[in-house]
C-alpha positions in Angstrom: 21.2 -22.6 25.8 22.9 -21.6 22.6 21.1 -20.5 19.4 22.1 -23.6 17.3 20.6 -25.9 20.2 17.4 -23.8 20.1 17.1 -24.1 16.2 17.6 -27.9 16.5 14.9 -27.9 19.4 12.4 -26.0 17.2 13.1 -28.5 14.4 12.1 -31.3 16.9 9.1 -29.5 18.0 7.6 -28.7 14.8 8.2 -32.3 13.3 4.9 -33.3 11.7 3.5 -29.8 12.4 5.1 -27.6 9.8 2.1 -25.4 8.8 2.8 -25.3 5.1 2.4 -29.3 5.1 -1.2 -29.0 6.3 -4.0 -29.8 3.7 -5.7 -26.4 4.2 -2.6 -24.4 3.3 -1.7 -26.9 0.4 -5.3 -26.2 -1.0 -4.4 -22.4 -0.5 -1.3 -22.6 -2.5 -3.2 -24.7 -5.2 -5.9 -22.2 -5.5 -8.5 -24.8 -4.3 -9.9 -22.9 -1.5 -13.6 -21.3 -2.0 -14.0 -17.8 -1.2 -16.2 -18.6 1.8 -13.1 -20.6 3.3 -10.9 -17.7 2.9 -13.5 -15.4 4.6 -14.0 -18.0 7.5 -10.1 -18.1 7.8 -9.8 -14.4 8.0 -12.5 -14.1 10.5 -10.9 -16.7 12.7 -7.2 -15.6 12.4 -8.3 -12.2 13.2 -8.8 -13.2 16.9 -5.1 -14.3 17.2 -3.8 -11.2 15.4 -5.9 -9.0 17.8 -4.6 -10.8 20.8 -0.9 -10.9 19.8 0.1 -7.4 20.9 -1.4 -8.1 24.2 0.6 -11.3 24.6 3.8 -9.7 23.8 3.1 -6.9 26.1 2.4 -9.4 29.0 5.7 -11.2 28.1 7.6 -7.6 28.2 6.1 -6.9 31.6 7.4 -10.1 33.1 11.0 -9.7 31.8 13.8 -8.0 33.6 15.5 -5.1 31.8 18.1 -6.6 29.4 18.5 -8.1 25.9 15.5 -10.7 26.1 13.2 -7.7 27.2 14.6 -5.5 24.4 14.0 -8.2 21.8 10.3 -8.9 22.8 9.6 -5.2 23.0 10.9 -4.6 19.4 8.7 -7.3 18.2 5.8 -5.6 20.1 6.7 -2.3 18.6 6.6 -3.7 15.0 3.2 -5.1 15.8 1.9 -2.0 16.9 3.3 0.4 14.3 5.5 -0.9 11.7 4.9 0.0 8.9 1.4 0.4 10.4 -0.5 -1.3 13.0 -0.5 -4.9 11.9 -4.3 -5.4 12.8 -5.0 -2.7 10.3 -3.0 -4.4 7.7 -4.8 -7.6 8.4 -8.1 -6.0 8.1 -7.3 -4.9 4.6 -6.9 -8.5 3.7 -9.9 -9.4 5.7 -12.2 -6.9 3.9 -10.8 -8.2 0.5 -12.2 -11.7 1.2 -15.6 -10.3 2.6 -14.6 -11.2 6.3 -16.5 -9.5 9.0 -17.0 -9.8 12.8 -17.4 -13.5 14.0 -17.4 -15.3 17.2 -14.0 -17.5 17.8 -14.6 -21.1 16.8 -13.5 -23.7 19.3 -10.0 -24.3 18.1 -9.5 -20.6 17.6 -10.5 -19.8 21.1 -8.2 -22.6 22.4 -5.3 -21.1 20.5 -5.7 -17.5 21.8 -6.3 -18.9 25.2 -3.2 -20.9 25.2 -1.0 -17.6 24.2 -2.6 -15.5 26.7 -2.3 -18.0 29.6 1.5 -18.5 28.6 1.9 -14.9 28.2 0.6 -14.1 31.7 2.3 -16.8 33.8 5.7 -18.1 32.1 7.8 -15.9 29.9 9.9 -18.8 28.6 7.0 -21.0 27.7 5.2 -18.0 26.0 8.5 -17.2 24.0 8.5 -20.8 23.0 5.0 -20.8 21.9 5.8 -17.6 19.8 8.9 -19.1 18.4 7.1 -22.1 17.2 5.1 -20.0 15.0 7.7 -17.4 14.2 10.2 -19.6 12.8 8.0 -20.7 10.1 5.9 -17.7 9.7 7.9 -15.7 7.0 7.8 -18.8 4.8 4.0 -19.3 5.4 3.4 -15.5 4.7 5.2 -15.6 1.4 3.3 -18.6 0.4 -0.1 -16.9 1.4 0.5 -13.6 -0.2 1.6 -15.2 -3.6 -1.6 -17.5 -3.6 -3.7 -14.6 -2.9 -2.3 -12.6 -5.8 -1.8 -15.4 -8.5 -4.9 -17.6 -7.4 -7.6 -15.5 -6.1 -6.7 -12.1 -7.8 -6.0 -9.9 -4.8 -3.9 -6.7 -5.1 -0.6 -5.9 -3.6 -2.5 -3.5 -1.1 -4.9 -6.4 0.0 -2.0 -8.8 0.4 0.2 -6.2 2.3 -0.1 -7.8 5.8 1.2 -11.2 4.5 4.0 -9.3 2.3 5.1 -7.4 5.6 5.2 -10.7 7.6 7.2 -12.4 4.8 10.1 -10.2 5.4 9.6 -9.3 9.1 8.9 -12.5 10.7 12.4 -13.8 10.0 13.6 -11.0 12.1 11.1 -11.7 14.7 12.0 -15.4 14.9 15.7 -14.3 15.4 14.5 -12.2 18.3 12.5 -14.9 19.9 15.6 -17.1 19.7 17.9 -14.4 21.0 15.6 -13.9 23.9 15.4 -17.6 24.8 19.2 -17.9 24.5 19.7 -14.7 26.8 17.3 -16.3 29.4 19.2 -19.4 29.4 15.8 -21.3 28.9 15.3 -24.8 30.2 15.0 -26.9 26.9 12.0 -28.8 28.4 10.1 -25.6 29.0 10.8 -24.7 25.5 9.8 -28.1 24.3 6.7 -28.0 26.0 5.6 -24.5 25.1 6.6 -24.9 21.5 5.0 -28.2 21.1 1.7 -27.0 22.8 1.6 -23.9 20.3 2.5 -26.3 17.4 -0.4 -28.5 18.1 -3.0 -25.6 18.9 -2.1 -24.1 15.4 -2.5 -27.5 13.7 -6.0 -28.0 15.4 -6.8 -24.4 14.1 -6.0 -25.4 10.6 -7.8 -28.9 11.1 -11.1 -26.8 12.1 -10.8 -24.6 9.0 -10.4 -27.8 6.8 -13.3 -29.7 8.6 -15.5 -26.5 8.1 -14.9 -26.8 4.5 -16.7 -30.3 4.3 -19.9 -29.0 6.1 -22.7 -28.4 3.6 -24.1 -24.9 3.7 -27.5 -24.5 5.4 -30.5 -24.4 3.1 
């Protein structure tokens, strides 16, 4: 499948599920989130960030040597060390908003479980799930970083995780598309993996938004 076809396919997959259109992220951009909401978001998102290198490594292990494997390995190398381990960069943001260890909420657990399952059993569906996030991740990261600085007063050091992804994720998206093209991926498998991930991310944000409406315990 050629790159232009893949790009069109992901446009279809993300119809109605573009993350920046979700109420939670629109409130983030507008500076309407309470600090407790950012805290809970960081605590939950960390579960995905922690699992991502494992997912990428599982996909690499299932790919034959060649361009597709090289593309995914490059993504994994970035996650592990460029410009530092991304989990370490994320933890600087998490600390800035008061986040600490917390169990995964149901939608978070389902999101992470989906990626781990696909990574271990179907490299094309796993790449499609990664692509559904990566093709919009740079735009999302830029929006988050800007909002955190202008609306919530975080420093450049505290938003570095998002700044890094605001530039790097465009390249990661290209690598995912290149890998799928090299594998001559079945469009239906790509559609299924991508849409499943898009729905899981939407549910993750729905859960964050719903939690904002739950009154604090007395």
